[in-house]
Every structure is written in structure tokens, then in C-alpha cells.
N, CA, C and O atoms as CSV, one atom per row, in Angstrom:
chain,resi,resn,atom,element,x,y,z
A,1,UNK,N,N,17.948,-41.563,20.798
A,1,UNK,CA,C,17.767,-41.338,19.374
A,1,UNK,C,C,16.424,-40.655,19.100
A,1,UNK,O,O,16.372,-39.664,18.371
A,2,UNK,N,N,15.362,-41.165,19.668
A,2,UNK,CA,C,14.035,-40.602,19.442
A,2,UNK,C,C,13.952,-39.217,20.079
A,2,UNK,O,O,13.351,-38.302,19.515
A,3,UNK,N,N,14.563,-39.069,21.262
A,3,UNK,CA,C,14.555,-37.767,21.919
A,3,UNK,C,C,15.297,-36.729,21.088
A,3,UNK,O,O,14.855,-35.585,20.989
A,4,UNK,N,N,16.400,-37.109,20.502
A,4,UNK,CA,C,17.168,-36.153,19.704
A,4,UNK,C,C,16.414,-35.776,18.422
A,4,UNK,O,O,16.449,-34.617,18.007
A,5,UNK,N,N,15.736,-36.737,17.794
A,5,UNK,CA,C,14.934,-36.430,16.608
A,5,UNK,C,C,13.776,-35.493,16.964
A,5,UNK,O,O,13.458,-34.559,16.229
A,6,UNK,N,N,13.164,-35.771,18.105
A,6,UNK,CA,C,12.072,-34.924,18.575
A,6,UNK,C,C,12.579,-33.505,18.844
A,6,UNK,O,O,11.933,-32.526,18.470
A,7,UNK,N,N,13.726,-33.405,19.486
A,7,UNK,CA,C,14.310,-32.113,19.791
A,7,UNK,C,C,14.670,-31.343,18.517
A,7,UNK,O,O,14.419,-30.141,18.423
A,8,UNK,N,N,15.249,-32.029,17.553
A,8,UNK,CA,C,15.591,-31.402,16.272
A,8,UNK,C,C,14.331,-30.932,15.561
A,8,UNK,O,O,14.299,-29.830,15.013
A,9,UNK,N,N,13.305,-31.752,15.568
A,9,UNK,CA,C,12.035,-31.371,14.942
A,9,UNK,C,C,11.425,-30.164,15.631
A,9,UNK,O,O,10.913,-29.258,14.973
A,10,UNK,N,N,11.479,-30.152,16.939
A,10,UNK,CA,C,10.919,-29.048,17.708
A,10,UNK,C,C,11.675,-27.747,17.423
A,10,UNK,O,O,11.058,-26.698,17.239
A,11,UNK,N,N,12.987,-27.813,17.387
A,11,UNK,CA,C,13.799,-26.637,17.096
A,11,UNK,C,C,13.542,-26.153,15.665
A,11,UNK,O,O,13.463,-24.949,15.422
A,12,UNK,N,N,13.412,-27.075,14.735
A,12,UNK,CA,C,13.134,-26.707,13.342
A,12,UNK,C,C,11.793,-25.991,13.222
A,12,UNK,O,O,11.695,-24.973,12.537
A,13,UNK,N,N,10.774,-26.507,13.873
A,13,UNK,CA,C,9.461,-25.870,13.838
A,13,UNK,C,C,9.504,-24.484,14.476
A,13,UNK,O,O,8.872,-23.546,13.991
A,14,UNK,N,N,10.245,-24.371,15.549
A,14,UNK,CA,C,10.357,-23.084,16.224
A,14,UNK,C,C,11.026,-22.049,15.335
A,14,UNK,O,O,10.555,-20.913,15.264
A,15,UNK,N,N,12.096,-22.401,14.663
A,15,UNK,CA,C,12.799,-21.442,13.814
A,15,UNK,C,C,11.985,-21.097,12.572
A,15,UNK,O,O,12.030,-19.958,12.106
A,16,UNK,N,N,11.253,-22.043,12.036
A,16,UNK,CA,C,10.390,-21.760,10.890
A,16,UNK,C,C,9.272,-20.818,11.310
A,16,UNK,O,O,8.903,-19.910,10.564
A,17,UNK,N,N,8.737,-21.033,12.495
A,17,UNK,CA,C,7.667,-20.182,12.997
A,17,UNK,C,C,8.116,-18.768,13.293
A,17,UNK,O,O,7.280,-17.865,13.328
A,18,UNK,N,N,9.388,-18.540,13.504
A,18,UNK,CA,C,9.904,-17.216,13.822
A,18,UNK,C,C,10.204,-16.375,12.586
A,18,UNK,O,O,10.445,-15.174,12.709
A,19,UNK,N,N,10.195,-16.965,11.422
A,19,UNK,CA,C,10.474,-16.204,10.220
A,19,UNK,C,C,9.321,-15.237,9.953
A,19,UNK,O,O,8.150,-15.585,10.103
A,20,UNK,N,N,9.671,-14.044,9.562
A,20,UNK,CA,C,8.644,-13.037,9.316
A,20,UNK,C,C,8.778,-12.487,7.901
A,20,UNK,O,O,9.816,-12.614,7.250
A,21,UNK,N,N,7.710,-11.884,7.463
A,21,UNK,CA,C,7.688,-11.229,6.162
A,21,UNK,C,C,8.199,-9.806,6.361
A,21,UNK,O,O,7.873,-9.163,7.358
A,22,UNK,N,N,8.983,-9.321,5.434
A,22,UNK,CA,C,9.516,-7.967,5.513
A,22,UNK,C,C,8.388,-6.942,5.370
A,22,UNK,O,O,7.492,-7.120,4.546
A,23,UNK,N,N,8.427,-5.887,6.156
A,23,UNK,CA,C,7.429,-4.823,6.008
A,23,UNK,C,C,7.550,-4.166,4.628
A,23,UNK,O,O,8.659,-3.963,4.134
A,24,UNK,N,N,6.427,-3.839,4.014
A,24,UNK,CA,C,6.453,-3.245,2.661
A,24,UNK,C,C,6.736,-1.743,2.697
A,24,UNK,O,O,5.880,-0.935,2.337
A,25,UNK,N,N,7.929,-1.378,3.130
A,25,UNK,CA,C,8.274,0.040,3.277
A,25,UNK,C,C,8.329,0.768,1.933
A,25,UNK,O,O,7.850,1.896,1.814
A,26,UNK,N,N,8.907,0.126,0.934
A,26,UNK,CA,C,8.995,0.771,-0.380
A,26,UNK,C,C,7.603,1.027,-0.953
A,26,UNK,O,O,7.345,2.095,-1.509
A,27,UNK,N,N,6.716,0.058,-0.820
A,27,UNK,CA,C,5.355,0.207,-1.328
A,27,UNK,C,C,4.627,1.335,-0.592
A,27,UNK,O,O,3.859,2.087,-1.192
A,28,UNK,N,N,4.882,1.443,0.727
A,28,UNK,CA,C,4.255,2.498,1.520
A,28,UNK,C,C,4.737,3.867,1.041
A,28,UNK,O,O,3.936,4.782,0.854
A,29,UNK,N,N,6.034,3.999,0.848
A,29,UNK,CA,C,6.599,5.275,0.405
A,29,UNK,C,C,6.061,5.661,-0.968
A,29,UNK,O,O,5.706,6.818,-1.195
A,30,UNK,N,N,6.002,4.710,-1.873
A,30,UNK,CA,C,5.512,4.996,-3.231
A,30,UNK,C,C,4.027,5.366,-3.202
A,30,UNK,O,O,3.603,6.281,-3.908
A,31,UNK,N,N,3.246,4.666,-2.399
A,31,UNK,CA,C,1.819,4.969,-2.288
A,31,UNK,C,C,1.622,6.353,-1.679
A,31,UNK,O,O,0.769,7.118,-2.131
A,32,UNK,N,N,2.400,6.671,-0.665
A,32,UNK,CA,C,2.296,7.974,-0.009
A,32,UNK,C,C,2.648,9.107,-0.982
A,32,UNK,O,O,1.971,10.134,-1.017
A,33,UNK,N,N,3.700,8.914,-1.762
A,33,UNK,CA,C,4.110,9.936,-2.731
A,33,UNK,C,C,3.029,10.150,-3.787
A,33,UNK,O,O,2.721,11.287,-4.144
A,34,UNK,N,N,2.454,9.059,-4.283
A,34,UNK,CA,C,1.395,9.165,-5.291
A,34,UNK,C,C,0.152,9.824,-4.699
A,34,UNK,O,O,-0.510,10.624,-5.360
A,35,UNK,N,N,-0.155,9.486,-3.469
A,35,UNK,CA,C,-1.307,10.046,-2.754
A,35,UNK,C,C,-1.133,11.561,-2.589
A,35,UNK,O,O,-2.064,12.327,-2.838
A,36,UNK,N,N,0.051,11.981,-2.171
A,36,UNK,CA,C,0.322,13.411,-1.980
A,36,UNK,C,C,0.322,14.165,-3.316
A,36,UNK,O,O,-0.143,15.303,-3.387
A,37,UNK,N,N,0.837,13.537,-4.358
A,37,UNK,CA,C,0.833,14.173,-5.684
A,37,UNK,C,C,-0.604,14.368,-6.169
A,37,UNK,O,O,-0.934,15.405,-6.745
A,38,UNK,N,N,-1.450,13.374,-5.935
A,38,UNK,CA,C,-2.856,13.487,-6.335
A,38,UNK,C,C,-3.552,14.577,-5.531
A,38,UNK,O,O,-4.362,15.333,-6.066
A,39,UNK,N,N,-3.236,14.652,-4.264
A,39,UNK,CA,C,-3.835,15.679,-3.411
A,39,UNK,C,C,-3.421,17.075,-3.880
A,39,UNK,O,O,-4.223,18.007,-3.845
A,40,UNK,N,N,-2.174,17.216,-4.316
A,40,UNK,CA,C,-1.655,18.530,-4.716
A,40,UNK,C,C,-2.347,19.094,-5.952
A,40,UNK,O,O,-2.332,20.306,-6.166
A,41,UNK,N,N,-2.949,18.237,-6.764
A,41,UNK,CA,C,-3.677,18.718,-7.950
A,41,UNK,C,C,-5.190,18.655,-7.752
A,41,UNK,O,O,-5.957,18.701,-8.714
A,42,UNK,N,N,-5.603,18.549,-6.502
A,42,UNK,CA,C,-7.023,18.531,-6.128
A,42,UNK,C,C,-7.784,17.382,-6.793
A,42,UNK,O,O,-8.860,17.580,-7.358
A,43,UNK,N,N,-7.216,16.199,-6.719
A,43,UNK,CA,C,-7.847,15.030,-7.334
A,43,UNK,C,C,-9.209,14.719,-6.721
A,43,UNK,O,O,-10.082,14.177,-7.399
A,44,UNK,N,N,-9.395,15.052,-5.463
A,44,UNK,CA,C,-10.696,14.797,-4.826
A,44,UNK,C,C,-11.806,15.571,-5.533
A,44,UNK,O,O,-12.948,15.115,-5.594
A,45,UNK,N,N,-11.467,16.728,-6.058
A,45,UNK,CA,C,-12.452,17.563,-6.759
A,45,UNK,C,C,-12.608,17.152,-8.219
A,45,UNK,O,O,-13.726,17.088,-8.730
A,46,UNK,N,N,-11.492,16.872,-8.894
A,46,UNK,CA,C,-11.515,16.649,-10.333
A,46,UNK,C,C,-11.598,15.180,-10.750
A,46,UNK,O,O,-11.975,14.873,-11.881
A,47,UNK,N,N,-11.251,14.292,-9.851
A,47,UNK,CA,C,-11.311,12.861,-10.149
A,47,UNK,C,C,-11.732,12.094,-8.894
A,47,UNK,O,O,-10.961,11.300,-8.356
A,48,UNK,N,N,-12.959,12.338,-8.435
A,48,UNK,CA,C,-13.381,11.777,-7.147
A,48,UNK,C,C,-13.424,10.249,-7.097
A,48,UNK,O,O,-13.200,9.662,-6.038
A,49,UNK,N,N,-13.703,9.609,-8.208
A,49,UNK,CA,C,-13.771,8.143,-8.214
A,49,UNK,C,C,-12.428,7.506,-7.918
A,49,UNK,O,O,-12.308,6.675,-7.019
A,50,UNK,N,N,-11.416,7.902,-8.682
A,50,UNK,CA,C,-10.075,7.364,-8.446
A,50,UNK,C,C,-9.534,7.814,-7.093
A,50,UNK,O,O,-8.860,7.047,-6.404
A,51,UNK,N,N,-9.829,9.058,-6.711
A,51,UNK,CA,C,-9.358,9.564,-5.424
A,51,UNK,C,C,-9.926,8.731,-4.283
A,51,UNK,O,O,-9.206,8.373,-3.351
A,52,UNK,N,N,-11.209,8.425,-4.357
A,52,UNK,CA,C,-11.848,7.633,-3.309
A,52,UNK,C,C,-11.201,6.238,-3.228
A,52,UNK,O,O,-10.936,5.734,-2.136
A,53,UNK,N,N,-10.953,5.627,-4.382
A,53,UNK,CA,C,-10.284,4.314,-4.394
A,53,UNK,C,C,-8.911,4.400,-3.745
A,53,UNK,O,O,-8.545,3.542,-2.941
A,54,UNK,N,N,-8.161,5.423,-4.088
A,54,UNK,CA,C,-6.813,5.593,-3.530
A,54,UNK,C,C,-6.870,5.792,-2.021
A,54,UNK,O,O,-6.101,5.190,-1.273
A,55,UNK,N,N,-7.778,6.633,-1.594
A,55,UNK,CA,C,-7.909,6.938,-0.173
A,55,UNK,C,C,-8.300,5.693,0.633
A,55,UNK,O,O,-7.730,5.431,1.692
A,56,UNK,N,N,-9.257,4.945,0.137
A,56,UNK,CA,C,-9.700,3.739,0.838
A,56,UNK,C,C,-8.591,2.679,0.902
A,56,UNK,O,O,-8.362,2.079,1.952
A,57,UNK,N,N,-7.920,2.458,-0.205
A,57,UNK,CA,C,-6.841,1.461,-0.218
A,57,UNK,C,C,-5.692,1.886,0.684
A,57,UNK,O,O,-5.096,1.056,1.371
A,58,UNK,N,N,-5.381,3.179,0.684
A,58,UNK,CA,C,-4.289,3.669,1.513
A,58,UNK,C,C,-4.611,3.513,3.000
A,58,UNK,O,O,-3.766,3.079,3.783
A,59,UNK,N,N,-5.820,3.865,3.376
A,59,UNK,CA,C,-6.232,3.718,4.783
A,59,UNK,C,C,-6.229,2.249,5.202
A,59,UNK,O,O,-5.761,1.906,6.288
A,60,UNK,N,N,-6.749,1.397,4.340
A,60,UNK,CA,C,-6.782,-0.037,4.638
A,60,UNK,C,C,-5.360,-0.592,4.770
A,60,UNK,O,O,-5.079,-1.390,5.664
A,61,UNK,N,N,-4.476,-0.165,3.881
A,61,UNK,CA,C,-3.089,-0.636,3.912
A,61,UNK,C,C,-2.400,-0.224,5.210
A,61,UNK,O,O,-1.657,-1.013,5.794
A,62,UNK,N,N,-2.638,0.992,5.659
A,62,UNK,CA,C,-2.010,1.449,6.907
A,62,UNK,C,C,-2.506,0.644,8.102
A,62,UNK,O,O,-1.732,0.337,9.008
A,63,UNK,N,N,-3.771,0.307,8.107
A,63,UNK,CA,C,-4.318,-0.512,9.189
A,63,UNK,C,C,-3.685,-1.897,9.155
A,63,UNK,O,O,-3.263,-2.419,10.187
A,64,UNK,N,N,-3.620,-2.492,7.962
A,64,UNK,CA,C,-3.007,-3.818,7.824
A,64,UNK,C,C,-1.540,-3.791,8.224
A,64,UNK,O,O,-1.043,-4.740,8.830
A,65,UNK,N,N,-0.848,-2.716,7.891
A,65,UNK,CA,C,0.567,-2.578,8.255
A,65,UNK,C,C,0.717,-2.555,9.776
A,65,UNK,O,O,1.584,-3.231,10.331
A,66,UNK,N,N,-0.126,-1.780,10.439
A,66,UNK,CA,C,-0.069,-1.700,11.907
A,66,UNK,C,C,-0.373,-3.044,12.551
A,66,UNK,O,O,0.145,-3.354,13.623
A,67,UNK,N,N,-1.217,-3.846,11.894
A,67,UNK,CA,C,-1.553,-5.183,12.397
A,67,UNK,C,C,-0.500,-6.216,11.999
A,67,UNK,O,O,-0.624,-7.395,12.332
A,68,UNK,N,N,0.537,-5.771,11.285
A,68,UNK,CA,C,1.630,-6.612,10.800
A,68,UNK,C,C,1.178,-7.664,9.789
A,68,UNK,O,O,1.786,-8.729,9.676
A,69,UNK,N,N,0.117,-7.360,9.063
A,69,UNK,CA,C,-0.336,-8.192,7.945
A,69,UNK,C,C,0.336,-7.646,6.688
A,69,UNK,O,O,-0.310,-7.045,5.830
A,70,UNK,N,N,1.639,-7.868,6.600
A,70,UNK,CA,C,2.456,-7.199,5.594
A,70,UNK,C,C,2.131,-7.608,4.164
A,70,UNK,O,O,2.170,-6.766,3.267
A,71,UNK,N,N,1.813,-8.868,3.928
A,71,UNK,CA,C,1.476,-9.283,2.563
A,71,UNK,C,C,0.223,-8.565,2.071
A,71,UNK,O,O,0.181,-8.080,0.940
A,72,UNK,N,N,-0.782,-8.501,2.914
A,72,UNK,CA,C,-2.024,-7.837,2.541
A,72,UNK,C,C,-1.820,-6.329,2.426
A,72,UNK,O,O,-2.393,-5.685,1.547
A,73,UNK,N,N,-1.005,-5.773,3.312
A,73,UNK,CA,C,-0.717,-4.342,3.264
A,73,UNK,C,C,-0.010,-3.983,1.960
A,73,UNK,O,O,-0.292,-2.947,1.358
A,74,UNK,N,N,0.901,-4.836,1.535
A,74,UNK,CA,C,1.634,-4.591,0.287
A,74,UNK,C,C,0.674,-4.501,-0.892
A,74,UNK,O,O,0.803,-3.616,-1.737
A,75,UNK,N,N,-0.284,-5.412,-0.948
A,75,UNK,CA,C,-1.279,-5.412,-2.028
A,75,UNK,C,C,-2.084,-4.109,-2.004
A,75,UNK,O,O,-2.316,-3.498,-3.048
A,76,UNK,N,N,-2.505,-3.691,-0.817
A,76,UNK,CA,C,-3.307,-2.470,-0.700
A,76,UNK,C,C,-2.497,-1.212,-0.995
A,76,UNK,O,O,-3.012,-0.275,-1.606
A,77,UNK,N,N,-1.229,-1.180,-0.567
A,77,UNK,CA,C,-0.386,-0.028,-0.899
A,77,UNK,C,C,-0.212,0.094,-2.407
A,77,UNK,O,O,-0.249,1.197,-2.954
A,78,UNK,N,N,-0.022,-1.032,-3.076
A,78,UNK,CA,C,0.110,-1.006,-4.539
A,78,UNK,C,C,-1.182,-0.552,-5.204
A,78,UNK,O,O,-1.149,0.205,-6.174
A,79,UNK,N,N,-2.315,-1.008,-4.688
A,79,UNK,CA,C,-3.605,-0.577,-5.229
A,79,UNK,C,C,-3.807,0.918,-4.992
A,79,UNK,O,O,-4.319,1.620,-5.864
A,80,UNK,N,N,-3.415,1.401,-3.834
A,80,UNK,CA,C,-3.536,2.821,-3.525
A,80,UNK,C,C,-2.657,3.656,-4.450
A,80,UNK,O,O,-3.078,4.709,-4.928
A,81,UNK,N,N,-1.443,3.187,-4.702
A,81,UNK,CA,C,-0.534,3.912,-5.600
A,81,UNK,C,C,-1.116,4.018,-7.004
A,81,UNK,O,O,-1.120,5.091,-7.608
A,82,UNK,N,N,-1.611,2.880,-7.520
A,82,UNK,CA,C,-2.179,2.891,-8.876
A,82,UNK,C,C,-3.384,3.828,-8.968
A,82,UNK,O,O,-3.498,4.600,-9.921
A,83,UNK,N,N,-4.275,3.764,-7.990
A,83,UNK,CA,C,-5.467,4.613,-8.007
A,83,UNK,C,C,-5.087,6.087,-7.851
A,83,UNK,O,O,-5.683,6.948,-8.499
A,84,UNK,N,N,-4.111,6.385,-7.006
A,84,UNK,CA,C,-3.671,7.770,-6.825
A,84,UNK,C,C,-3.028,8.305,-8.095
A,84,UNK,O,O,-3.236,9.465,-8.450
A,85,UNK,N,N,-2.251,7.480,-8.782
A,85,UNK,CA,C,-1.653,7.907,-10.043
A,85,UNK,C,C,-2.729,8.197,-11.090
A,85,UNK,O,O,-2.632,9.173,-11.834
A,86,UNK,N,N,-3.741,7.354,-11.142
A,86,UNK,CA,C,-4.850,7.589,-12.072
A,86,UNK,C,C,-5.598,8.862,-11.701
A,86,UNK,O,O,-5.976,9.642,-12.575
A,87,UNK,N,N,-5.810,9.071,-10.402
A,87,UNK,CA,C,-6.505,10.276,-9.942
A,87,UNK,C,C,-5.707,11.524,-10.302
A,87,UNK,O,O,-6.271,12.515,-10.767
A,88,UNK,N,N,-4.401,11.472,-10.087
A,88,UNK,CA,C,-3.567,12.625,-10.428
A,88,UNK,C,C,-3.605,12.916,-11.921
A,88,UNK,O,O,-3.812,14.059,-12.330
A,89,UNK,N,N,-3.406,11.887,-12.732
A,89,UNK,CA,C,-3.411,12.082,-14.184
A,89,UNK,C,C,-4.752,12.609,-14.679
A,89,UNK,O,O,-4.805,13.518,-15.507
A,90,UNK,N,N,-5.817,12.040,-14.173
A,90,UNK,CA,C,-7.154,12.465,-14.578
A,90,UNK,C,C,-7.416,13.912,-14.157
A,90,UNK,O,O,-7.956,14.699,-14.935
A,91,UNK,N,N,-7.037,14.255,-12.943
A,91,UNK,CA,C,-7.246,15.621,-12.453
A,91,UNK,C,C,-6.425,16.620,-13.264
A,91,UNK,O,O,-6.917,17.692,-13.617
A,92,UNK,N,N,-5.180,16.269,-13.557
A,92,UNK,CA,C,-4.340,17.172,-14.364
A,92,UNK,C,C,-4.963,17.400,-15.751
A,92,UNK,O,O,-4.994,18.526,-16.248
A,93,UNK,N,N,-5.448,16.335,-16.355
A,93,UNK,CA,C,-6.059,16.438,-17.677
A,93,UNK,C,C,-7.309,17.321,-17.634
A,93,UNK,O,O,-7.488,18.194,-18.483
A,94,UNK,N,N,-8.157,17.092,-16.657
A,94,UNK,CA,C,-9.391,17.881,-16.554
A,94,UNK,C,C,-9.095,19.342,-16.270
A,94,UNK,O,O,-9.765,20.229,-16.798
A,95,UNK,N,N,-8.088,19.596,-15.435
A,95,UNK,CA,C,-7.725,20.980,-15.143
A,95,UNK,C,C,-7.136,21.656,-16.380
A,95,UNK,O,O,-7.403,22.829,-16.642
A,96,UNK,N,N,-6.350,20.923,-17.123
A,96,UNK,CA,C,-5.763,21.479,-18.341
A,96,UNK,C,C,-6.842,21.770,-19.374
A,96,UNK,O,O,-6.813,22.811,-20.030
A,97,UNK,N,N,-7.795,20.853,-19.518
A,97,UNK,CA,C,-8.878,21.047,-20.489
A,97,UNK,C,C,-9.757,22.245,-20.133
A,97,UNK,O,O,-10.311,22.905,-21.012
A,98,UNK,N,N,-9.875,22.511,-18.845
A,98,UNK,CA,C,-10.711,23.650,-18.426
A,98,UNK,C,C,-9.934,24.956,-18.450
A,98,UNK,O,O,-10.504,26.018,-18.199
A,99,UNK,N,N,-8.638,24.892,-18.750
A,99,UNK,CA,C,-7.832,26.100,-18.846
A,99,UNK,C,C,-7.205,26.544,-17.545
A,99,UNK,O,O,-6.633,27.633,-17.478
A,100,UNK,N,N,-7.297,25.736,-16.520
A,100,UNK,CA,C,-6.681,26.100,-15.230
A,100,UNK,C,C,-5.181,25.924,-15.303
A,100,UNK,O,O,-4.670,25.050,-16.003
A,101,UNK,N,N,-4.491,26.770,-14.569
A,101,UNK,CA,C,-3.038,26.667,-14.480
A,101,UNK,C,C,-2.701,25.701,-13.367
A,101,UNK,O,O,-3.259,25.773,-12.272
A,102,UNK,N,N,-1.773,24.791,-13.659
A,102,UNK,CA,C,-1.394,23.807,-12.646
A,102,UNK,C,C,-0.246,24.279,-11.818
A,102,UNK,O,O,0.199,23.568,-10.917
């Protein structure tokens, strides 16, 4: 009886320990798209603050993803997406105000 309870407990702990968090693929794709869109309007030149935030968060997220720290990577990918979107919008506005063609 005790051996069977011990065995059941051991198997339960093993299966719980094997569960993994899903990789944040959607967040990565969205962050990458926002990053590329910001790059296409020269956000590094016209909105360097937001661009720097996006770049740093994106690089950090990729490192965390490679280390399989998926929860943390998801947070950083989302932060990178938001910063890249702000950089793109800001750059587009500044370029439009200066009369540049986009």
C-alpha cells in the first residue's frame, strides 16, 4: 500500500515536472513585423528613443526564447512590439510634418 502510494506520487511529480510552457511564437511574429515596419520608415533616425526600446526588448526576448524562458520572452516580445509601433508612428508623423514622402 505504501509502495503504491509512493509510486503514484513519484509518477505524478514526474508528469507535472514535464509540462512545459508553449513558445510565444505569435508574440515573436508580431514583434518582428512591428520591428521591420519601424525600420522601413527609418525610426532609428526619426524616433531614436522608441526605436532603442524596441531594439533592446527584441534582442532580450530572442535571448530568453533561445534559453527557453518563454514566459519572460513573451513579456519582452510584447514590449518590443509596443515600442516598435510607437517608433513607427512617431517616425511617420515626423516625416510627414517635415514634408518627406513616405
